[in-house]
N, C-alpha and C positions, 0 to 999 in steps of 0.2 A: 576357708578362714573361719575361726571361731572367736566370738567376742563374749567375755564374761562381764556383765555390767551390774552396777548398783550395789555390789557387795562391799563389805569392809575388808579391804585387802591388806594382809600382813605380809610384807615383802621379805622380812627377816634381814633387811639391810639397815634397819632403824627407821624405815618409813612405813607409815600406815595410812592408807587412803580410805576415807569414808566415802561410800558410794563411788568407788573407783571403777576403772575399766581395765581389763586385761585382754590383749589381742594375741591370738595364736595363729601361726601360719607354718605349714609344713613341719609340724612337730616341735617348733621352737617358739619361745616367747618373742613376739614382735614389738609390743609396747606394753607398758604398765604405768598407770597414773590416773589423773583426773582430767576431765575435759578433753578426752581423746576422741577424735572423730572415728566413727564406726563405718567401715566400708559397706556399701549396699549389698554386696554379695556375702557378707558374713552371716553365719548362723549365730543367733544371739541366745545366750543363756542368762536369764535374769536371776541374779543372786541377791535380790532385794531382801534386807533383813537377815542375811546370812554372812558367814565368815569365810574368807578365801585365804588359804594357806598353801605354801609349797607342800608337795607330798612329803609325808614323814619318812624318816630313814632309820632303820634299826641297824645300829653299827656293830652288832654281834648277835648272830643267831646260827642255828643249824637247820634252817628251813630247807626242805627238799632232800636232806641227807638223813635226818631222823624223821621219817614220814608219819603222817597222821593216819590212824585207823587201820594199820596193816600189821602191827605187831613186830616181832623180831626180824622178820624178813625185810622190813623197811629200814633197819638200823645199819647205816653205811658209814657212820662217822668215825669209827675207831678201828685201826688195823692193830689188833691186840697182840700180834705175833712177834713184833720187833719194836724196840723202844725208840729207834731213830729212823724216821722215814720222811725226809724232806722231799723225796721224789713224788710223793702222793699229790694228786690234784683234785680238789673238791669238785671241779667242773665235771669230772668223770663219774661222779656219784649222785649228782643232783637230778631228781625226777621232777620236771616241771608240772607233772600231773598231781603232785602232792596237794591234797585238799587245803593245806594251810596257805597256799598262795591265794586262793579265793578269799579266805578269811583276812589275809593281809590287805588285799584290794578293798574289800568292804569296810575295813578298819582305817582306811586312809594311809596305809603304809605302801609306798610306791617303789621303794628301793631298799635293798637289804645287803648286808655283809653276811655270808654264810661260809662255813668251813668245817674242818675236822674237829672232833672232840678232844678231850684232854687226857686220854689214856697214855699217850706217848710223850716222851721228853721233847721230841720234835715230831709233830703230827702231820704236817703237810701244808700245802698252799691253799689259800682261801680265794674267794671270788666276790665281787660286788655285782649285783644284778638287779634289773627291774623285776617287779612282781607279777607282771602280766606277759603272757606269751606261751607258745607251744614248744619252741626249740631254744634250749639254753644258750646256744651260740648267738642267737639273735637278741637275747635278754641281757647279755653281759655288758656291764659298764666298765669294769676293770678286772683283768685276770692276767697273772696272779695279783692279789691285793694284799698279801702278807703271808708270812710263814708262822704257823702256829707252834709255839713252844709252851710247855706246861711245867709249873712248879707246884710244890705242896703235896697234898695227900694222894691225888689221883695216880700219877705215874708210879709212886713207890708202892701203892696198894696193888695195882695191877701186876707189876713185875715182881714185887716181893712175894705175892701169892704163887708166882711161877718159879720162885727161887732163883730169880735172875736179877741182875742189876738194871735199874736202881731199886733198892729196898729202903733207901734213906734219902733225905734231902741232899746230903753230901753227894750221893751217887747221881742224883738228877743233875746237879750242877756240874759234876765231873764229866758226865756223858756229853752234855752240851758243849763244854769247853773242848773236849777231845774232838768232837765233830767239827768245831770251828777251826781248830788247829790243823786238822786233816785237810780242811778246805783251803787254808792258807798255803799248805804245802802243795796241794793239787793246783792251786792257782799259779804258784811260782813255776811249777813244771809246765803248765799249759802255756804260760808266757814265754818260757824258754823254747818250747817246741815251735812257737811262731817265728822265732828268730833263727832256728836251726832246722834246715830242711831234712836233715838226717834223724832228727828227734821225732819219735812216734808218740803221739798223744792219744791215749784211749779215753774216750768220754765216759763220765760217770754222771748219771742224771741227778742224783742227790747232791753230789759235789758242785755241779753246775748251779743248782739252786742256792746252795750255801755261799758260793762265790758272789751271786747277786746280792745276798745279804751283806757280805763283806764290802761290796761296792756301793752299798746304800741304794741299790735299785729296788730293794724289797725290805720292808720293815719287819722286825719281829713283833708278833702279836702274842704277848706273854700272859698266859693264864696264871694269875696270882691273887689269892685272897688275903692271906695273912701279911702283916706289915713286914715281917722278916723275909718272907718269900718275895714280896715286891722289891725289897732292897737287894736281894740276891740277883733278881732279874736285871735290875739297873746296874749292879756291880759288873755283871758279865758284859752287858751292853757297853759300858764305859771301857772295860778292858780291851774289847775288840773294836771300839769306835763304831757302834751299830745304831741304827734308828730303831726305836722301840716304842710301843704303845702298851700300857698296862690294861689288861682285860679283867673284869670283875672288880678288882681294887676294893674289896670289901672293907678292909681296914685302912683305906686310904686317908680317911679323916684323921687317923691317929698320927700320920706323917705328912699332913697336907703342906706344911711349910717346906719340907724337903722336896716334895714333888714339884711345888711351884718354883722353887729356886733352880731346880734342874731343868725346868721346862718340859716335863713329861706329861703327855696327854693320857687321859683315863677314860675307859668305856665302862661305866659302872652298872652293876646288876648281876644276876636277877634279884632284886630286893623284895619282890612280892612272892616270897617262898619261905619255907621253914628252915630252921638251922639244922640241916640234915647231917652235918658232920662238924667235927671240932673246929675246923678253921673258919666256920661261919658263925662263931659264937658272938661276934660283934656286928652281925648283919643289921643294917638300919637304913631307912630312907633319908637319914640326915647326911649321908656320905656325899652325894653329888652336890648338895648345897654348900657344905663346908669347903669342898674342893674348889667349886666355882668362886666362892667368896675370896679364897686365897689367891685366885688368879690361874688356877689349873684349867686347861681346856677340857671340858667334860662332855661326853655323850652318855645317853642312857640306853640300856639294852634290855631285851626280854630274855636272851639266851634260849629262844624258842627251840624245843618245845617245853622247856622248864616253865616259862610263862607263855601262854598262847600269844602269838605275835600281834594279834589285833588289840591287845591290851597295852601296847607301848604308850599311848597317850595317858592311860590310867597310871602307869608308873611315873610318868612326868608329873601328873597331878598330885600324886602322893608325895613326891619330892617337894613340891611347893607347900603342901600341908605341913611338912617337917622343916620348913625354913628356907627352901630354895626360892630365889626370886623368879617370878613368873617368866620374865624375859629370858632368864638363864635356862629354865626348864624347856621352853620352846626352842631355844637355840640348840639344846642338847639332843633334840630329835629332828633338827633341820640343818642349819648351816654349820654348827660345830661338828656334827656327825659327818657331814660332807667333807669338811676340811681335814678331819682326822683320817678319813678314808682316802684322801687325795683325789676327790672327785668334785670339788666345789666349783670347778669351771663349767660343770654341767648341771648340777642339782644343788638343792639345799636352800635356795632363795628364789624369789620371783624377780628376775632381771632379764633385760633384753638379751637375746642370744642364747639363753639357757634352755635346756630341755623343758618342754611344757608338761611338767608333772605338777598338777594342780588339784587341790581338793576343796570342794565347797562344803562347809559344815552348817548344819541347821542351828547350831549354837556354838559357843566357845568350845574348842576341842578339849580343854582341860576340865570342862564340866562333864561329870559322869553321865548326864542325861543326853549329851550331844552325840550325833551320828553324822557321818558323811551323807550328803544327799546327791553328790556327784563326784566321781573320781576320774581324772584325766591323766593318762600316761602317754608320753611322747605325742601329745596333741590329740589323742584319741579318747573319746569318752568310753570308758571300759566298765563303768558301773553307775547306775542311777537308782535311787530308792523311790 
């Protein structure tokens, strides 16, 4: 058993305990609060004068897929040869030896969403995983965690250069609709074959995935920067009655009322980067704050390696500097991120029964001078400064 004592504990449930105690047993949080009896056999970690938070969550990255310090040989995120590839699984490309996982742990990032890039209209399936471990299968929290689709400049540039569809935004939308209609037809044939023993059903891996999307077992994770691309993604999701999360959402502040009314969640970023293409002309750290103020559920991302993953708290701090409420910024890298990813039953807050992913900070984590002094994942101390 592990006991963290005397720290200022931010549970991210609305409760903050000054000089609180957190008990951990068998990888789970046993108790959290004040005036908690500490068992005699517990190993005690004194967090006096420090801040205790749930491990931070990066709700959109490409960690382990676009590897650090290995060049092109480590770029596994885009299958450039075909624009519609729902059958791809990020878990088959992640290298747990990627140096970025060490950076994540030392930066207090204990859980990440990682997946394919945005070259394809349909890029493949993503995964949510812990940031510490040697074998991906043991690090997984949720897999698959979403199906990547992309709008805007990237797919049309990649395939337009190949003289293939899509070369326009219309082409991107059309290919996505065609794939979904094909999946509807496939699903109907599959259901018919279950009722007729003489009907032969040949499996198609990509269509099986799209059927899960149609059945709302798997959300679309839609790469969209520009306001019109965001609305195209939402339009298609409404046409086919799909669950959708908007990724990047760079111009989301321009249509915040619409997103709030529709109840669409947004994973915003990477804002700590330059305006490298036309669709980023309105890039700003005001976006997450405006969205949160309007009632949109917001997470903040690094899009690692675009922004190194350890700087996720810096991105949250810069959002606060540009008007986001501090509590909203902290939620955007903890409980909101967990809820958007569908893993809030396990992580995102310090509550009894949840995974013991805990970070002790030597100062407030949104202060640029602060660093983690102790990182705990699944109840195990994996880093101490």
